[in-house]
C-alpha positions in Angstrom: 41.4 85.1 9.4 40.9 88.4 7.7 41.6 88.0 3.9 42.3 91.7 3.5 45.5 91.4 5.6 48.7 90.6 3.9 50.0 87.0 4.3 52.4 88.1 7.1 49.5 89.7 9.1 47.4 86.5 8.6 50.4 84.4 9.7 50.8 86.5 12.9 47.1 86.1 13.7 47.5 82.3 13.7 48.7 80.8 17.0 51.1 78.3 15.5 52.4 80.8 13.1 53.1 83.3 15.8 54.9 80.7 17.9 57.0 79.6 14.9 57.9 83.2 14.1 59.1 83.9 17.6 61.1 80.7 18.0 62.8 80.9 14.6 63.5 84.6 14.9 65.2 84.0 18.3 67.4 81.2 16.8 68.3 83.4 13.8 69.0 86.4 16.1 71.2 84.2 18.3 73.2 83.0 15.3 73.7 86.6 14.1 74.8 87.7 17.5 77.2 84.7 17.9 79.0 85.8 14.7 80.5 88.7 16.6 80.0 88.0 20.3 79.6 85.1 22.8 80.1 85.3 26.6 83.3 83.2 26.2 85.2 82.0 23.1 83.4 78.7 22.3 86.6 76.9 21.4 88.5 77.9 24.5 89.4 75.0 26.8 89.8 75.7 30.5 90.5 72.6 32.5 90.3 74.5 35.8 86.6 75.4 35.0 85.4 71.8 34.2 81.8 71.1 35.1 81.1 74.5 36.7 77.4 74.6 37.7 75.0 77.0 36.2 75.5 80.5 37.6 77.8 83.4 37.2 79.9 83.8 35.1 78.8 80.6 33.2 75.0 80.9 33.0 74.5 77.3 31.8 77.6 75.8 33.3 80.6 74.3 31.5 81.4 70.9 29.9 84.1 68.3 30.4 86.7 70.6 28.7 85.7 73.7 30.6 84.0 75.3 27.7 81.1 77.6 28.4 77.9 75.7 27.4 76.0 78.9 26.5 78.7 80.1 24.2 78.9 76.7 22.4 75.1 76.7 22.0 75.2 80.2 20.5 77.9 79.3 18.1 76.1 76.0 17.3 73.1 78.1 16.2 75.1 79.3 13.2 75.7 75.7 12.1 72.0 74.9 12.6 70.8 77.9 10.5 73.4 77.2 7.8 72.3 73.6 7.5 68.5 74.4 7.6 68.7 77.2 5.0 71.2 75.4 2.8 69.3 72.1 2.8 66.0 74.1 2.2 67.5 75.9 -0.8 68.8 72.6 -2.3 65.5 70.8 -1.6 63.5 73.7 -3.1 65.4 73.7 -6.4 65.6 70.0 -6.7 61.9 69.5 -5.7 60.5 72.2 -8.1 62.6 71.0 -11.0 61.8 67.4 -10.7 58.1 68.1 -9.9 57.8 70.2 -13.0 59.6 67.6 -15.2 57.3 64.9 -13.7 54.1 66.8 -14.4 54.5 69.2 -17.4 56.7 67.4 -19.9 56.2 64.6 -22.5 55.1 61.2 -21.4 58.5 59.4 -21.5 60.1 62.1 -19.4 57.3 62.0 -16.8 57.6 58.3 -16.5 61.4 58.4 -16.2 61.2 61.1 -13.5 58.5 59.1 -11.6 60.8 56.0 -11.6 63.8 58.0 -10.4 61.8 59.5 -7.6 60.4 56.1 -6.5 64.0 54.7 -6.5 65.5 57.7 -4.5 62.6 57.7 -2.0 63.5 54.1 -1.1 66.8 55.1 0.4 66.8 56.7 3.9 68.3 60.2 3.9 70.6 59.6 6.9 72.0 56.5 5.4 72.9 58.3 2.2 74.4 61.2 4.1 76.5 58.8 6.2 77.8 57.0 3.1 78.7 60.3 1.4 80.3 61.6 4.5 82.3 58.4 4.9 83.7 58.9 1.3 84.1 62.6 1.2 84.8 63.3 4.9 82.7 65.0 7.5 81.7 68.4 6.2 78.7 70.7 6.6 78.4 71.0 2.8 78.2 67.3 2.5 75.4 67.3 5.0 73.6 70.2 3.3 73.7 68.6 -0.2 72.9 65.0 0.9 70.1 66.1 3.2 68.8 68.7 0.7 68.6 66.2 -2.2 67.1 63.5 0.0 64.3 65.7 1.2 64.0 67.4 -2.2 62.9 64.0 -3.5 60.1 63.9 -1.0 59.1 67.4 -2.0 59.2 66.5 -5.6 57.0 63.4 -5.1 54.3 65.3 -3.2 54.4 68.5 -5.3 54.3 66.4 -8.5 51.0 64.9 -7.4 49.6 68.3 -6.5 50.7 69.8 -9.8 48.9 67.0 -11.8 45.8 67.6 -9.7 45.8 71.3 -10.3 46.5 70.9 -14.0 42.9 69.5 -14.4 41.4 72.7 -12.9 39.3 74.9 -15.1 41.5 78.0 -14.7 44.5 76.1 -15.8 42.7 74.7 -18.8 41.5 78.2 -19.6 45.0 79.6 -19.4 46.2 77.0 -21.7 43.4 77.7 -24.2 44.3 81.5 -24.1 47.8 80.7 -25.3 49.8 80.6 -22.1 53.0 78.6 -22.4 53.6 75.7 -20.0 56.2 77.9 -18.1 53.7 80.8 -17.9 51.0 78.5 -16.7 53.4 77.1 -14.1 54.3 80.5 -12.7 50.9 82.1 -12.9 48.5 79.3 -12.0 50.2 76.1 -10.8 52.8 77.2 -8.3 50.6 79.6 -6.3 48.0 76.8 -5.9 50.5 74.2 -4.8 52.5 76.6 -2.6 50.7 75.7 0.6 51.6 72.0 0.3 55.1 72.9 -0.9 55.6 75.2 2.1 54.6 72.5 4.6 56.9 70.0 2.9 59.8 72.6 2.9 59.4 73.4 6.6 59.4 69.7 7.4 62.6 69.3 5.2 64.3 72.2 7.1 63.3 70.8 10.5 64.5 67.3 9.4 67.7 68.8 8.2 68.3 70.2 11.7 67.7 66.8 13.2 69.8 65.1 10.5 72.8 67.4 11.2 72.5 66.9 14.9 72.2 63.1 14.4 75.2 63.0 12.0 77.3 65.2 14.3 76.3 63.0 17.2 77.6 59.9 15.2 80.7 61.7 14.0 79.7 62.2 10.4 78.5 65.8 10.5 80.3 69.0 11.3 84.0 68.9 12.0 85.1 68.7 15.7 86.5 72.2 15.4 83.1 73.7 14.4 80.6 74.0 17.3 77.3 72.2 16.7 74.4 71.1 18.9 74.7 67.5 17.9 78.5 67.4 18.6 77.9 69.0 22.0 75.2 66.5 22.8 77.5 63.6 21.8 80.2 64.9 24.1 77.9 65.5 27.1 75.9 62.3 26.9 78.9 60.3 28.1 78.6 62.0 31.4 74.8 62.0 31.6 74.7 59.8 34.7 77.0 62.3 36.6 75.9 65.7 35.1 72.5 65.1 33.6 71.5 68.8 33.5 74.1 69.7 30.9 72.5 67.4 28.3 69.3 69.3 28.7 70.4 72.5 26.9 71.4 71.2 23.5 68.5 68.8 23.5 66.1 71.6 24.3 67.6 73.8 21.6 67.2 71.1 18.9 63.6 70.4 20.1 62.5 74.0 20.1 64.1 74.7 16.6 62.4 71.7 15.0 59.1 72.5 16.7 59.3 76.2 15.6 60.1 75.3 12.0 57.2 72.8 11.8 54.7 75.2 13.4 55.9 78.0 11.2 55.3 75.9 8.1 51.9 74.9 9.3 51.0 78.6 9.9 52.4 79.6 6.5 50.2 76.9 4.8 47.1 78.3 6.5 48.1 81.9 5.8 48.9 81.4 2.1 46.3 78.7 1.1 44.1 80.5 -1.5 41.2 78.1 -0.8 41.2 79.0 2.9 41.4 82.7 2.1 38.5 82.5 -0.3 36.5 80.5 2.2 37.2 83.0 4.9 36.2 85.9 2.6 33.0 84.1 1.6 32.1 83.5 5.2 32.1 87.3 5.7 29.7 88.1 2.9 26.5 89.2 4.5 23.5 87.1 3.6 20.5 88.8 2.1 17.6 89.3 4.5 14.6 87.3 3.9 11.4 89.4 3.9 8.4 87.4 5.1 
């Protein structure tokens, strides 16, 4: 890994990062295209075209309502991207704020935040999302907020530990001695050094958000029926899996590839942005002095 490259160049040179970029880019591009165009309207029901096999004009076939499966998958990509990005933003804000409060403030605040994090971690994210959805109704925003906060707690727990470890480093102590405020120390020294761990946790949170949305939609607690989603399509098609098993393959494959792509992209970003790995790579390229015998 060449340290002179930018982080994007280093990311592309890593196999997992390159695979993650390609997969996530294809999903995002599909979601953008589906905003203006799909082969067929995804909400159109055509009983005469029920269970059409893959081919022309329905490349991936149709479902029990005669909807074009490819069109529903393309429209469902928008739901997936919305949930992944929205939950990622909520988890980022929640995780950074709680991690900073739990590592950089006075003792009683740190202890209170630690207790709150321990309590929230004990509750499964999907259970919380199902309870909130049962009260407020099935909505993508309920899924985004509940999943984002749930995984934000995990990010805060891991990032808080990393912040406390980095705080004992010599460069952080030197910055504090030179008069840097806690906020300046956080931005200049602490966050860049915990960024690799944070990025991995965030990519896991976004991938888990995709799975959570699919699972909630599958159970009827996620996206409304009128909004196409991969989990909702999977829930509809699994009832006919013994008769038309191939149709279940497509939403399952889309979910699997998206989750895999996000996880591998996060792993590649960690390796491309980790300052310790970059310094180690640079040190390995320093020529050793020749020994004259």
